[in-house]
N, C-alpha and C positions, 0 to 999 in steps of 0.2 A: 392532384398529380397522378399520372398514370404510369404503370410499370409494365414492361414487357413480360409476358408469361413464359416461364421455362417449362418445356414439355418433358414429362417424365416418360422415359422409354419403358416398354414392357420388362418386368423383372427388376426395375429400379428400386422398388420398395424392399424386395428381398435382398438386393445387393447392399443397400444401406443398412438393413438390419444385421447382415453378416459383418459389415464393417464396424458397427457399434459394438457387437459382441466380441469381435477380435481385439478391438481397442481396449476394452475393459479387461479381457484376459491377459493382454500384454502388460497391463499395469499391475496385475497380481490380484485382482478382485476374484472372490470365490462366490459360488452360487449356493445358497442355503437350501434346505429341504423344501421350504415354503416358497422358493423361487426368488427371494430377495437377495440383493447383493451384499456381500460382506467385504469390507475393506481389508487389505492385508495388515498384519501386525507390522508396525512401523517404528523404527528409531529415527533420529533426525536425518541421517543420511538417506535412508529409504524414502523419507518424506520429500527430500530434495529430488531424488530420482523420479518420483511421480510427477514433478513439475518439469523434468528435463525436456520432455518433448515440446512443450510450449516455449521454453526458454531457447532451445536450439532452433526451432522454426522461426522465431522472431529474429534471432541473431542472423540466421541465413538470409532472411528476407531483407535485412538491412546491412548486409556485409559491404555492399558497394558504397553506401553512404558512410559507414564507419571508416573504410579505407580512404575515402576522399577527404575526410575532415580530421582524422586522428592525428596526423603529423603536426597540425597547428594546435589542436586542443590539448594534446599531451603536455604542452608547456605549463598547463595549469596544475599539474600534479606534482607532488613533492617527492623527493628522495629522503630516506630516513637519515642519512649521514649529515644532511644539511640542517636538520631541525634543532633549534634552540628551544627545548620544550618549555622552559619556564617563561619564555617570551611569546608563546602562542597567544594570539589575540582574536577571538571569534567575532565575526560580524555576519549578519544575514543580508541577503540581497533578494529582492522580489524579482522573479523571472517573468519577463514579458515575451509574448509569442513573437516569432520572427527575428529574434536576436541571436548573437553568438552565445549568450548566456543560456538561451533555450537549447541550443545545440549541445552545449556542455552538460546541461542537466540530462538531456537524452542519452549522451554517450555514457555518463556515469551510471545510469540505471541498468545498462547492459551488463554491468559487473556482477550483479547479484544473481545467484542461482535460482532464486524464486522470482519469476517474472513480475514486474510491477505494472499494474493496470494504468490506464490513462485517466482514471477518475471520470466524473461526469458532473453536470450542473455547475454550481459555483466551485471554483478552483483557485487555490493560491499555491504557487510553487516558489520555493526558496532555495538558493544556494547558500551554503555556510562557508565563509572564507576565513582563512587565517591571515589577518591583515599584516602581521609582522613579516611573514614569509611570502606573502602574496600568492598563496596556494589554496587549492580547494580542499576543504576538510570533509565535506559531504553535502547532504541535501535533506530536505523534507518537503512534503506536499500535503495540503489539506483540501479535502473535497466534501461534498454533501454526504451526510451520514445516511446509511441505509434506513428505510422506513421501519422495517421489522427487525428488531434485535431484542430478544426476550431478556437476556441478562441485563442489558442497559435499561430497558423499560421498567423492569422490576426494581433495579437499584434506584432509579430516579423516583419511582412511584407514579408512573404515567398510566392513564387509561387511554383508550383510542382517541378520544376527542382532544384531550390535552396534548397528546403527542403531536397531533396534526397542527395544533396552534404553535407549539414551542420548539419543534424540531429545527426551525430556521435559525435558532440560536446555538446550534451545536454543529461541529464539524468533525470529520474523521481524518486521522493521519493515515493516508493510504500508501505513502512512501516515506521511508526514513532510513538513513544509514550513513556511516562514515566510509570514506574511501581510504585505501592504503596511502601512507603508513599510519594515518590517524586512527584507523580502526583497530590497530594493534595496541593503541594507547587508551582503549575504552572510549574512543571518540564518539561512538554511537550513543553512549549514555549522555555525553555532553550535548549532543545535538538534540536528543529527546528532551532534555531539560530546557532548551531554548524555546520550545513551544509555549511553556508557561511563563510568558514575558509580556510586558506592556507593548513592545514593538509589534508583536503578532496581533494583539488586540487592535492596535491603532491601524495596522494595515487592513484588517478586516473591516473596521468601521469606515475607513475612507472608501472602500470598494463596494460594500454591500449594505451599509446602514440605510441608505435611501433608495435601494433597488426595489423593483416591482417583481413579485413572485410570478413565475411562469404559470404555475397551476392556479394559484388563487387570484392572480391579477391585482393583488393588494400590496401595499407597502406596510410590512409588519415591523418596520424599524428594528431590524435584526441587530442583536448584540452578541458577540461571541463570549459565552460564559463557560464553555467546557469543550474538551476535545476527547474523542474516543479513539482507540486503535485496537488491533488484535495482533497476536503473535503470529509470525510466519511459520513457525515450526513447533506446534504444540505449546508446551510450557516455555515461557520466555525468560532467558537469562538477562536480556537487555532491560526490560521494564520492571521485573520483580525487584523489590527493595530499592527502587529508584528514589532515593531521598538525599537531600542536602541539609545537614543539621536536622532540625525538626520539621523541615518542609517536605511533604510528599509530592512528587511530581506526577506519577501515575499510580493508581490503585487498581489491583485486580478485583473485578466485580463478577466474575463467572466465566462461562465458556459458551462458544457458539454451539448450535445444534447439529452441525455437520452437513448443512445444505450449501451448495455452491456449484461452480462450474469450472474450477481450475483443472479438473481431471478430464475435461472435454477439450481436445486440441482445436486450434483455430481451423485446421483443415476439416475436421469432422463437424465443427460448428457451421462452417460455410456450406457443407453438404446438407445439413439439416435445414438451414435457412433456405437454400435453393429448392429443397423439397417443398417447404411451405409456400414459396413463391409459385411453384408449379400448381399448387392446389388453390391459388388465389387467396390464401389465408392472410388476413391483415397483420398477424403477428410477425410476418416476415420483415416488415418495415416499421414496426412500432418501436423504434429506437430513439426517438427524439425525447429530450427532457420534457417531462410533463405527461408522458404517455404511460406512466407507471414505473415503479421501481424494479430493479433486477431484470432488465430486459432479456439478457442472455439466458438467465435461468428459466424465465417464462417460456421463451422460444424453445429451448431444449425440451422442457417437459411436454409442450404441445406437440412437437414433432415426434418424440418418442412414442407418445400415445397413438398418434395417427399411423405409425408404421407397425403397430402391434406390440410394442415393448412397454415395460412398466415405466411410467413417468417418474417414479421414485428412484430410478437409476441416477437421477441428478443429485440424490443424497449420497455424498461420498462417505459420510460417517466419521470424518476426521475433524475432531473438535479443535478449536483454537481458543486460547485464553483472551478474554476481553478486558481492556483497561480503560480507566476514566481519569481525566485530569481536569480539576476544577480551576479555571482561570479567575473566577470571581469568588469572593468570600461567601456569597450567598447563592452559589450556582444552583444547588438543589431546590431550595425554596422558590427561587425565581423560575426555574423550569417547571415546577409544579403549579405555578400561578399564585403562590402564597405571598410572594413579594412582588411589588410593581416596579421597583427600581433596582438596578444592578449596583453592587458594591465591590469594586475591584481592590480596595484597600491598598496595601503597599506592594503591588505587583512589581517584581524587579524588571529592569531593562535587560536586553541581551548582553550588554557589557557587564553588568553586575552578575547575572546568572552564569555567563561564560567564565568569568574569573573564579567564581565559587566552584564550578564544575571542574575547572582546570586543577584547582588545589585538591578537590575531593577525589578525583579519579585519575586524571591524565599524568600529573607529575609523579605520584606514587607508582603508577604502572611503569612509567619510563625507567624508574630506578630499579624495579624488580625484574623487568623484562627488556633489557637493552637490545635484544635482537632486532627490534624494529629498524635499527640503523642499517641493517643489511638490505633493506628494501630499496630498489631503484625504480624511478618513475617509468622507465621503459618496460618494466615487467607488467604494467597494467594492460597494455595492448596485447601482449602475448597471452595473458591469462584470460582475456575476453574470449579468445578462440579455443579455450579449453586446455591449454598447456598448464599442468599442475593445478587445474581448477578445483579438483576435489580437495586437495590439501588446503588451498587458500580459502575456499568457500567455508570449510569447516572452521578455520581460524577466524574468519570474518564474523560469523554468527556467534562464535563462542566469546569473543572478546569485544566486539564492536557493536 
């Protein structure tokens, strides 16, 4: 496949270098004496502010679509006054591409102040419904786990070879959250709990157990035995101490090392990619699954080096807590290759886990914090566009 070459005008490299430096300065990064970048001191709100440029640009790019679909999809959102909390009945629905459910999933993701990526490779998206009220509670999505994650690999006990063989049995929760008013009732904890269920394992098995790997070209008979995730805002109040009775849903296993690309806006990324295209660099289009992990990060590092900047500017230095959920009783021995067969034991169903989570978090929260009843479904669309977004976003991440 051939690609047209973009011609770089004289001074383009200098312009791009100035744009990169101005972007980092605007985000509050400082330059140390040795030339390395230092991230600003952040609380959770400033952490959100660093993501704001990406969130706003994506919202603006999709404003027309939101306007055209919102009036119909808003009917899926609940008002607090109409909730009979003790009768909430969670159910998960697999989202198929090209359906109205896929559009609803897309609309709901615009609510969070931290932009949600599209995932890559294998993906499973779920809507979480409250069947009693026929309203959307929230969503979660699982995608292929990143290849390099030190905290995870150390926790499991993987070397490079074993990781390459067993990573197929692991997924990462790249999107998860409750929408109002369920988020005000600790609905995010309920939704996170639903990952550790037989329904999710069965969905994975039906879709991927007999699939052929893009990279290996082999059928590894994948079995979902564990799910990882990371906090959006440093230390997580959602995943920490996420237990029902004696059952741990997610365990904290360490932190990320601070590499990533969230601080690079889509506009700046496109400039860097076009620059690589102008140089005929194959990284510009090496974004297909199977061409290596972390495509955006690799491209950014390559382009920064070519324009004379430190490739390590891609290291934002903002660590995130990493969590691990064992869906199988013998998840760790299986992932290490010590066990040949998976034992799922008495893995609960969504119905069982949902009712346990309802009693553990949602009903007690409703009794302590009845202000959720003031929420009206039409507020959702107004807050998408930033009205009262700071207050609501803070509340969402704190309680949901």
